GURO-611299 format. One record per atom (N, C-alpha, C): residue number from 1; atom name; x, y, z. Coordinates in steps of 0.02 Angstrom, whole numbers, plus 50000, padded with zeros to 5 digits. Example, Ala and Ser with C-alpha at 12.3 -4.5 7.8 and 13.67 -1.06 7.14 Angstrom:
2
NODE|1|N|50660|49716|50390
NODE|1|CA|50615|49775|50390
NODE|1|C|50660|49835|50390
NODE|2|N|50642|49888|50354
NODE|2|CA|50684|49947|50357
NODE|2|C|50645|50002|50394
***
This chain:
111
NODE|1|N|50660|49359|48695
NODE|1|CA|50603|49374|48706
NODE|1|C|50561|49334|48770
NODE|2|N|50592|49244|48763
NODE|2|CA|50572|49207|48819
NODE|2|C|50600|49219|48865
NODE|3|N|50654|49262|48893
NODE|3|CA|50677|49277|48986
NODE|3|C|50629|49333|48994
NODE|4|N|50603|49378|48941
NODE|4|CA|50547|49429|48972
NODE|4|C|50479|49392|48990
NODE|5|N|50470|49338|48964
NODE|5|CA|50406|49289|48973
NODE|5|C|50418|49257|49025
NODE|6|N|50474|49249|49035
NODE|6|CA|50478|49174|49110
NODE|6|C|50487|49247|49161
NODE|7|N|50535|49302|49166
NODE|7|CA|50518|49329|49195
NODE|7|C|50458|49371|49251
NODE|8|N|50437|49386|49191
NODE|8|CA|50355|49398|49207
NODE|8|C|50295|49326|49235
NODE|9|N|50323|49265|49216
NODE|9|CA|50286|49234|49245
NODE|9|C|50292|49206|49320
NODE|10|N|50375|49215|49340
NODE|10|CA|50397|49223|49380
NODE|10|C|50380|49272|49446
NODE|11|N|50363|49334|49407
NODE|11|CA|50328|49394|49460
NODE|11|C|50261|49398|49466
NODE|12|N|50231|49336|49414
NODE|12|CA|50137|49330|49422
NODE|12|C|50151|49285|49490
NODE|13|N|50179|49225|49474
NODE|13|CA|50178|49161|49517
NODE|13|C|50189|49180|49589
NODE|14|N|50253|49232|49598
NODE|14|CA|50271|49253|49674
NODE|14|C|50228|49308|49679
NODE|15|N|50229|49364|49650
NODE|15|CA|50166|49429|49663
NODE|15|C|50119|49416|49694
NODE|16|N|50074|49390|49680
NODE|16|CA|50005|49374|49680
NODE|16|C|49990|49332|49741
NODE|17|N|50036|49287|49760
NODE|17|CA|50044|49253|49831
NODE|17|C|50056|49327|49892
NODE|18|N|50111|49355|49859
NODE|18|CA|50127|49392|49924
NODE|18|C|50078|49442|49931
NODE|19|N|50029|49467|49878
NODE|19|CA|49994|49514|49872
NODE|19|C|49923|49490|49953
NODE|20|N|49909|49440|49927
NODE|20|CA|49856|49398|49964
NODE|20|C|49857|49386|50020
NODE|21|N|49932|49371|50039
NODE|21|CA|49965|49347|50114
NODE|21|C|49969|49409|50138
NODE|22|N|49986|49461|50116
NODE|22|CA|49983|49544|50139
NODE|22|C|49930|49558|50166
NODE|23|N|49889|49561|50146
NODE|23|CA|49792|49570|50136
NODE|23|C|49788|49524|50198
NODE|24|N|49789|49444|50190
NODE|24|CA|49763|49442|50259
NODE|24|C|49784|49451|50305
NODE|25|N|49869|49467|50325
NODE|25|CA|49913|49487|50379
NODE|25|C|49857|49571|50390
NODE|26|N|49856|49583|50353
NODE|26|CA|49829|49652|50368
NODE|26|C|49744|49648|50421
NODE|27|N|49733|49606|50384
NODE|27|CA|49658|49574|50404
NODE|27|C|49666|49565|50484
NODE|28|N|49721|49523|50478
NODE|28|CA|49707|49489|50559
NODE|28|C|49752|49537|50586
NODE|29|N|49789|49583|50608
NODE|29|CA|49820|49648|50640
NODE|29|C|49763|49688|50651
NODE|30|N|49704|49705|50598
NODE|30|CA|49673|49748|50609
NODE|30|C|49597|49714|50642
NODE|31|N|49611|49658|50660
NODE|31|CA|49549|49644|50692
NODE|31|C|49570|49616|50800
NODE|32|N|49634|49637|50788
NODE|32|CA|49665|49633|50863
NODE|32|C|49625|49670|50890
NODE|33|N|49660|49671|50959
NODE|33|CA|49600|49747|51009
NODE|33|C|49641|49777|51017
NODE|34|N|49710|49792|51006
NODE|34|CA|49731|49870|51008
NODE|34|C|49720|49873|50935
NODE|35|N|49739|49934|50923
NODE|35|CA|49727|49977|50861
NODE|35|C|49779|49992|50829
NODE|36|N|49844|49983|50863
NODE|36|CA|49925|49991|50830
NODE|36|C|49959|49946|50804
NODE|37|N|49921|49876|50798
NODE|37|CA|49974|49834|50759
NODE|37|C|49923|49808|50690
NODE|38|N|49897|49872|50680
NODE|38|CA|49828|49870|50620
NODE|38|C|49857|49897|50572
NODE|39|N|49923|49956|50612
NODE|39|CA|49924|49998|50580
NODE|39|C|50006|50006|50553
NODE|40|N|50042|49924|50561
NODE|40|CA|50102|49921|50552
NODE|40|C|50097|49932|50482
NODE|41|N|50097|49914|50437
NODE|41|CA|50072|49898|50363
NODE|41|C|50079|49965|50338
NODE|42|N|50010|49987|50347
NODE|42|CA|50004|50040|50321
NODE|42|C|50074|50086|50319
NODE|43|N|50081|50092|50386
NODE|43|CA|50158|50135|50390
NODE|43|C|50235|50123|50368
NODE|44|N|50226|50071|50349
NODE|44|CA|50276|50029|50327
NODE|44|C|50283|50049|50246
NODE|45|N|50222|50053|50219
NODE|45|CA|50199|50045|50157
NODE|45|C|50216|50131|50132
NODE|46|N|50201|50166|50179
NODE|46|CA|50197|50236|50152
NODE|46|C|50269|50245|50184
NODE|47|N|50307|50244|50222
NODE|47|CA|50391|50256|50223
NODE|47|C|50418|50212|50171
NODE|48|N|50384|50155|50132
NODE|48|CA|50460|50128|50064
NODE|48|C|50428|50169|49993
NODE|49|N|50345|50199|50017
NODE|49|CA|50337|50255|49967
NODE|49|C|50379|50323|49953
NODE|50|N|50406|50334|50006
NODE|50|CA|50412|50382|50044
NODE|50|C|50512|50383|50003
NODE|51|N|50540|50343|50031
NODE|51|CA|50593|50314|49995
NODE|51|C|50612|50299|49924
NODE|52|N|50556|50247|49898
NODE|52|CA|50556|50260|49828
NODE|52|C|50560|50336|49792
NODE|53|N|50507|50382|49823
NODE|53|CA|50507|50447|49773
NODE|53|C|50564|50473|49784
NODE|54|N|50632|50466|49838
NODE|54|CA|50645|50525|49869
NODE|54|C|50741|50467|49810
NODE|55|N|50723|50414|49807
NODE|55|CA|50776|50395|49763
NODE|55|C|50752|50387|49707
NODE|56|N|50734|50403|49671
NODE|56|CA|50706|50405|49597
NODE|56|C|50707|50463|49560
NODE|57|N|50742|50461|49518
NODE|57|CA|50731|50531|49485
NODE|57|C|50685|50554|49429
NODE|58|N|50669|50608|49449
NODE|58|CA|50616|50647|49384
NODE|58|C|50645|50620|49312
NODE|59|N|50621|50592|49279
NODE|59|CA|50647|50602|49192
NODE|59|C|50636|50679|49181
NODE|60|N|50601|50721|49197
NODE|60|CA|50618|50776|49145
NODE|60|C|50682|50817|49160
NODE|61|N|50718|50796|49199
NODE|61|CA|50787|50829|49203
NODE|61|C|50820|50795|49127
NODE|62|N|50824|50740|49111
NODE|62|CA|50849|50710|49057
NODE|62|C|50818|50729|48991
NODE|63|N|50754|50744|49018
NODE|63|CA|50722|50742|48942
NODE|63|C|50718|50836|48914
NODE|64|N|50753|50871|48959
NODE|64|CA|50769|50939|48950
NODE|64|C|50686|50988|48964
NODE|65|N|50646|50953|48998
NODE|65|CA|50592|50986|49008
NODE|65|C|50586|51009|49082
NODE|66|N|50641|51035|49080
NODE|66|CA|50668|51048|49169
NODE|66|C|50639|51104|49206
NODE|67|N|50565|51125|49182
NODE|67|CA|50512|51163|49210
NODE|67|C|50477|51135|49285
NODE|68|N|50506|51184|49328
NODE|68|CA|50469|51165|49404
NODE|68|C|50423|51126|49411
NODE|69|N|50376|51113|49383
NODE|69|CA|50278|51123|49391
NODE|69|C|50292|51043|49358
NODE|70|N|50324|51023|49318
NODE|70|CA|50326|50969|49293
NODE|70|C|50358|50911|49307
NODE|71|N|50429|50933|49340
NODE|71|CA|50479|50904|49394
NODE|71|C|50418|50885|49456
NODE|72|N|50374|50936|49489
NODE|72|CA|50340|50910|49532
NODE|72|C|50285|50869|49535
NODE|73|N|50245|50874|49478
NODE|73|CA|50203|50817|49453
NODE|73|C|50217|50755|49440
NODE|74|N|50291|50750|49399
NODE|74|CA|50301|50674|49399
NODE|74|C|50326|50649|49464
NODE|75|N|50332|50690|49530
NODE|75|CA|50364|50659|49572
NODE|75|C|50306|50639|49633
NODE|76|N|50265|50699|49615
NODE|76|CA|50203|50682|49647
NODE|76|C|50161|50607|49603
NODE|77|N|50164|50622|49570
NODE|77|CA|50132|50536|49527
NODE|77|C|50144|50483|49560
NODE|78|N|50233|50485|49545
NODE|78|CA|50280|50428|49584
NODE|78|C|50252|50415|49649
NODE|79|N|50237|50478|49696
NODE|79|CA|50219|50460|49739
NODE|79|C|50157|50424|49760
NODE|80|N|50118|50458|49727
NODE|80|CA|50047|50427|49744
NODE|80|C|50033|50364|49710
NODE|81|N|50054|50334|49645
NODE|81|CA|50077|50268|49615
NODE|81|C|50102|50236|49687
NODE|82|N|50176|50251|49713
NODE|82|CA|50201|50206|49751
NODE|82|C|50153|50192|49823
NODE|83|N|50097|50241|49807
NODE|83|CA|50050|50248|49902
NODE|83|C|49989|50209|49869
NODE|84|N|50004|50161|49817
NODE|84|CA|49926|50133|49815
NODE|84|C|49920|50077|49866
NODE|85|N|49971|50029|49893
NODE|85|CA|49963|49991|49941
NODE|85|C|49957|49997|50004
NODE|86|N|49975|50072|50016
NODE|86|CA|49945|50099|50082
NODE|86|C|49861|50118|50091
NODE|87|N|49844|50129|50010
NODE|87|CA|49770|50134|50020
NODE|87|C|49750|50078|50031
NODE|88|N|49766|50038|50005
NODE|88|CA|49729|49964|50015
NODE|88|C|49747|49947|50092
NODE|89|N|49784|49939|50108
NODE|89|CA|49787|49909|50196
NODE|89|C|49754|49970|50252
NODE|90|N|49762|50031|50219
NODE|90|CA|49712|50092|50262
NODE|90|C|49628|50050|50260
NODE|91|N|49596|50043|50195
NODE|91|CA|49535|50023|50181
NODE|91|C|49534|49951|50213
NODE|92|N|49578|49914|50204
NODE|92|CA|49571|49852|50247
NODE|92|C|49556|49849|50338
NODE|93|N|49591|49893|50354
NODE|93|CA|49610|49926|50422
NODE|93|C|49541|49940|50447
NODE|94|N|49509|50019|50424
NODE|94|CA|49454|50040|50440
NODE|94|C|49410|49987|50435
NODE|95|N|49380|49955|50381
NODE|95|CA|49329|49902|50366
NODE|95|C|49334|49876|50423
NODE|96|N|49375|49814|50426
NODE|96|CA|49388|49781|50503
NODE|96|C|49375|49823|50560
NODE|97|N|49405|49878|50585
NODE|97|CA|49391|49927|50637
NODE|97|C|49302|49940|50639
NODE|98|N|49289|49943|50591
NODE|98|CA|49210|49987|50608
NODE|98|C|49171|49891|50598
NODE|99|N|49208|49854|50571
NODE|99|CA|49143|49791|50583
NODE|99|C|49167|49776|50653
NODE|100|N|49222|49767|50681
NODE|100|CA|49230|49760|50774
NODE|100|C|49196|49795|50786
NODE|101|N|49194|49858|50786
NODE|101|CA|49158|49930|50824
NODE|101|C|49091|49899|50840
NODE|102|N|49050|49897|50769
NODE|102|CA|48983|49870|50775
NODE|102|C|48983|49803|50815
NODE|103|N|49011|49765|50811
NODE|103|CA|49014|49687|50833
NODE|103|C|48996|49688|50926
NODE|104|N|49039|49724|50933
NODE|104|CA|49051|49741|51005
NODE|104|C|48988|49781|51030
NODE|105|N|48979|49841|50988
NODE|105|CA|48918|49873|51019
NODE|105|C|48843|49812|51015
NODE|106|N|48850|49763|50946
NODE|106|CA|48769|49707|50941
NODE|106|C|48782|49680|51004
NODE|107|N|48862|49646|51026
NODE|107|CA|48838|49598|51083
NODE|107|C|48838|49640|51172
NODE|108|N|48846|49711|51161
NODE|108|CA|48823|49738|51233
NODE|108|C|48743|49759|51237
NODE|109|N|48711|49768|51165
NODE|109|CA|48630|49757|51172
NODE|109|C|48607|49708|51174
NODE|110|N|48652|49641|51159
NODE|110|CA|48616|49592|51173
NODE|110|C|48607|49560|51243
NODE|111|N|48664|49595|51288
NODE|111|CA|48669|49574|51349
NODE|111|C|48622|49615|51403
***
């Protein structure tokens, strides 16, 4: 039992700072002059989600619930769950880009 607790604690200690660091990196990349650096992390997260979805097998095959609709729903659910980081990165990207464009418009009006 204590080994599971230790693993959980280390995952939290390492995982939370990594997630926060990636969000700050996405914010910094999204604020650059060009648009494509801000899309690097969302595209990487999308590719990793697709790889994860392809590499894992659906549980429906093991449980003899092999109806194609259930297997499709399971795979789609895995893909959507794996794309949560992609969604977070895209939200950060669009928020930063919109604020940057609004700031640019305000600066032009001030001149």
